[in-house]
C-alpha positions as CSV (number, residue, x, y, z in Angstrom):
1,M,5.0,-8.6,-15.2
2,I,6.0,-6.3,-17.9
3,M,6.5,-3.3,-15.4
4,F,9.1,-5.5,-13.6
5,S,11.1,-5.5,-16.8
6,V,11.7,-1.7,-16.4
7,P,14.1,-1.8,-13.5
8,L,15.8,-4.8,-15.1
9,F,16.2,-2.8,-18.5
10,A,17.6,0.1,-16.6
11,L,20.1,-1.9,-14.9
12,V,21.2,-3.5,-18.1
13,V,21.5,-0.2,-19.9
14,V,23.3,1.5,-17.0
15,Y,25.8,-1.4,-16.3
16,A,26.1,-2.7,-19.8
17,N,29.9,-2.4,-19.8
18,E,30.3,-4.0,-16.4
19,I,27.8,-6.9,-17.3
20,C,29.7,-7.7,-20.5
21,A,33.2,-7.6,-18.9
22,W,32.0,-9.9,-16.1
23,L,30.6,-12.2,-18.8
24,D,33.8,-11.8,-20.8
25,V,31.9,-10.9,-24.0
26,P,32.3,-7.8,-26.1
27,V,29.5,-5.1,-25.6
28,P,27.0,-5.5,-28.5
29,D,26.4,-2.4,-30.6
30,A,22.8,-2.2,-29.5
31,L,23.8,-1.9,-25.8
32,L,26.5,0.7,-26.6
33,Y,23.7,2.7,-28.5
34,L,21.3,2.5,-25.4
35,A,24.2,3.4,-23.2
36,S,24.9,6.4,-25.2
37,S,21.8,8.3,-23.7
38,K,20.7,6.0,-20.9
39,L,18.1,8.3,-19.3
40,M,16.3,8.8,-22.6
41,H,16.2,5.1,-23.4
42,I,15.0,4.2,-20.0
43,V,12.2,6.7,-20.0
44,V,11.1,5.7,-23.3
45,Y,11.1,2.1,-22.3
46,Y,9.1,2.9,-19.3
47,F,6.6,4.7,-21.3
48,V,6.2,1.9,-23.9
49,A,5.9,-0.6,-21.2
50,N,3.3,1.4,-19.3
51,M,1.2,1.9,-22.5
52,L,1.5,-1.8,-23.3
53,V,0.2,-2.7,-19.8
54,S,-2.7,-0.2,-20.1
55,Q,-3.7,-1.8,-23.4
56,L,-3.6,-5.3,-22.2
57,T,-5.6,-4.5,-18.9
58,T,-8.3,-2.3,-20.5
59,T,-10.2,-5.2,-22.1
60,G,-13.4,-4.5,-20.1
61,A,-13.2,-8.1,-18.7
62,F,-13.6,-8.5,-14.9
63,E,-13.9,-11.9,-13.4
64,L,-13.8,-13.1,-9.7
65,Y,-12.6,-16.6,-9.1
66,V,-12.7,-18.5,-5.7
67,D,-10.7,-21.7,-5.6
68,G,-10.6,-21.8,-9.4
69,K,-14.3,-21.5,-9.7
70,L,-15.7,-18.4,-11.6
71,V,-18.1,-16.6,-9.3
72,F,-18.7,-13.3,-11.4
73,S,-18.0,-12.3,-14.9
74,K,-18.5,-8.7,-16.2
75,L,-18.6,-10.1,-19.8
76,T,-21.5,-12.3,-19.0
77,L,-23.6,-10.0,-16.8
78,G,-22.5,-6.7,-18.6
79,H,-21.7,-4.9,-15.4
80,A,-18.9,-4.6,-12.8
81,P,-20.0,-5.6,-9.2
82,A,-20.1,-3.1,-6.5
83,I,-17.7,-3.7,-3.7
84,D,-20.4,-5.0,-1.3
85,Q,-21.6,-7.3,-4.1
86,A,-18.1,-8.6,-4.8
87,V,-17.4,-9.3,-1.2
88,D,-20.7,-11.2,-0.8
89,L,-20.0,-13.3,-3.8
90,V,-16.6,-14.4,-2.5
91,I,-17.9,-15.0,1.0
92,R,-20.9,-17.1,-0.4
93,A,-18.5,-19.0,-2.5
94,L,-16.1,-19.7,0.5
95,G,-18.9,-21.6,2.3
96,P,-20.8,-21.4,5.6
97,A,-17.8,-21.4,7.9
98,H,-16.2,-18.3,6.4
99,R,-19.5,-16.7,6.1
100,A,-20.1,-17.1,9.9
101,Q,-16.8,-15.7,10.6
102,Y,-17.2,-12.6,8.3
103,H,-20.5,-11.8,10.0
104,H,-19.1,-12.1,13.3
105,Q,-16.2,-9.8,12.5
106,M,-18.6,-7.3,11.0
107,H,-20.8,-7.4,14.0
108,E,-17.7,-6.7,16.3
109,E,-16.7,-3.8,14.1
110,Q,-20.1,-2.2,14.2
111,L,-19.9,-2.4,18.1
112,L,-16.7,-0.4,18.2
């Protein structure tokens, strides 16, 4: 979500004068300052947003939910699941109908 703000920030900085004219309000000093060196401020904003996203997503937590039900937690078990294990956990949580369909598809792919 944070990274979606980067293009919005860039648009506001680049089109500050036009936006304020359209809204019929004076351009705030902060926007004038940002517009004075657009590229530098956009790049700095991108790197700060990227750093913030990295910090927020590197908690070490990894959880799998299926229909709102927790089926795996790295914090509880102390390790991340392998891809095969994660797929198996999700299929088991979905129920027998999905399990049969998945195994049928896997069998067809092996025949190709």
